[in-house]
N, C-alpha and C positions, 0 to 999 in steps of 0.2 A: 089605923091601917092607912096607907098612901092611896092617891088615885081615887079617892071617894069610895073605897071598898069597906063594906061593913064588917066589922071584927067577927060577926057570926059565920062569915063564909069559911066554909072547911077546906075549900080547894088549897092545895099547897103551890098552885102555880096558875098564872093568868094565860090569856091567849097569846100575849106578846111573847112570854117565855115559850110557850109551845111552838110559836113560829120561829123564834131565834132558835132553838133546838133543831127544828125540821132543817133551817138554812145550813147550820152546821153540818148535819147528816148529807144533804145533797152536796155541799162542798167536798165532803170527804170522799163521795162515791161518784166517780164520773162514769156514768152508765149512759150510753147512747139510746135515745128514745125519740121518735119523730112526732109524738103527739102534737095537736095544735089546738090551742084554745082561744077564743075571741079576746078574753079579758084575763091576761096571765097573773096568776097568783104566787105569792111567796112560796107556796108549797109545790110548784111546777118543777118537775124533774125531767131530764137531768140538768145540771149546771150548763148553762150555755143557752137555754132555751127562752129566756127573757129577751133576747136578741132577735130581731128578725131581718134577715134569715138565721136560723140558730147557728151559734158560734160553734166551731169545732173545739176550740180551745179557750176554756175559762176556768178560773181558780177562785173566783170571788162572786158572791151575790151581794151587791151594794144595796145598802138600806139605810132609811131614816127612821128614827124614833120620835114620837110625838108626845109631849107632855099633856096633862089634863086640859090645859086650856087650848090646846091645838097647835101650840107653837112648837117648831122643830127643836128638839134637844140637841145641844151643841157641846163640842169640846175643843180644846186648844192642842196645838202641836207646834213642833219647832219648824219654822217656815225655811224653805230652801231660797225665796226671793218674795217677800212681801206679806201675803196673806197668812194667818196663822189660827184661824177658827173654820171649823167644818162642822156639818151636820150629816156627814156620809160615813158609815162603818162598814166594817167587816167583822164577822163574829171569828174569834180565835178559839175560845173555850167556854163551855157552859158548865158550871159546877154548883155544888150544894144546893139550897133551895132557890134556883132560879137567879143566880148571880151570873154574869158573864164577863169575859174579858173582850173587849172590843178594841180593834186597831181603828185609829182615827185615819180616814183617807183624805187626801189634799184634793180639793175641787179644782177643776181647770176646764179649759177649752182647747180642744184640739184643732189647729188651723195649720194647713200646709205641713203637715206631719210632725209639727211641733208641740210642746204642751206648754200652755200659758196659765199659770195660777189665776184663780178667780178669788177676789177678796168678797166674802159674802156679808161683810159688815158695812163696808163703805158705801156712801151715797146718801144713807139716811140717818137714822138716830144712832149715835156711836154705840148704843147699849144692844141694839136689835140686829137680827139677821134681816138682811134687805132681800125680800122675796123676788124683788125684779132680777137681782144678781143670781139667785138660785136658777132663774130660768136660762141663764147663760152657761150653766155647766153641762159639759158633754163629754167629759173625760176625767179619770181620776188617777191618783198616783199614790202608792203606797207610803206611809211614813213609819217611822220607828217609835211613834207614840201610841200608846194603848192606855184605855180606861177601864176600870172595873165598876160595873152597874148592877143594881138590883132591878131586874127585868120586871119586877111586880109594880114598879113606880111608873111605868109608862102606859098610855092608854091606846096608843095605835102604833102599827109599824107599816111602812111602805116600801116595798121593793122597788128598786130603780132600775138596775141593770146588772147583767152578768158580764164581767169583764176577766182579762187576763192580766194580773198585776205582778207576775212571776214570783209569786210568794212560794218559798220552800216549806214543805211541810215535813 
């Protein structure tokens, strides 16, 4: 089995799968609650509470998945201008035994009210995500590109932000 899992493990899902399912539920249920935690987690409800101050309107919990070696999982998307690789996702559906359809989100930088794409690969080795560029990302834009993944193959998930992408449900 993947991700260093022992074949004797009887669990049908891992913690990454559980978190992605929870994110999907949170995205689907927009309930207002003003709880405040020092270290926000992916399980924090309602959608919008990862933003400080809490955002009134949010339809997406942006997250990053990590591979067994700690590197960010990435996917490709059709670019609007320039960049075509992202490590940021929105869950669209969780099905079967921890499979999920994820929407690839375009990473960007919001300056003066505009959106500038951030190329996560440039500047370093052509094969790898440039972690210095990841630190430049402060905005996201929806793409029409989705990927289907087996959530049991990932070892970590990190929630990044709650945003309003104007996604129709």
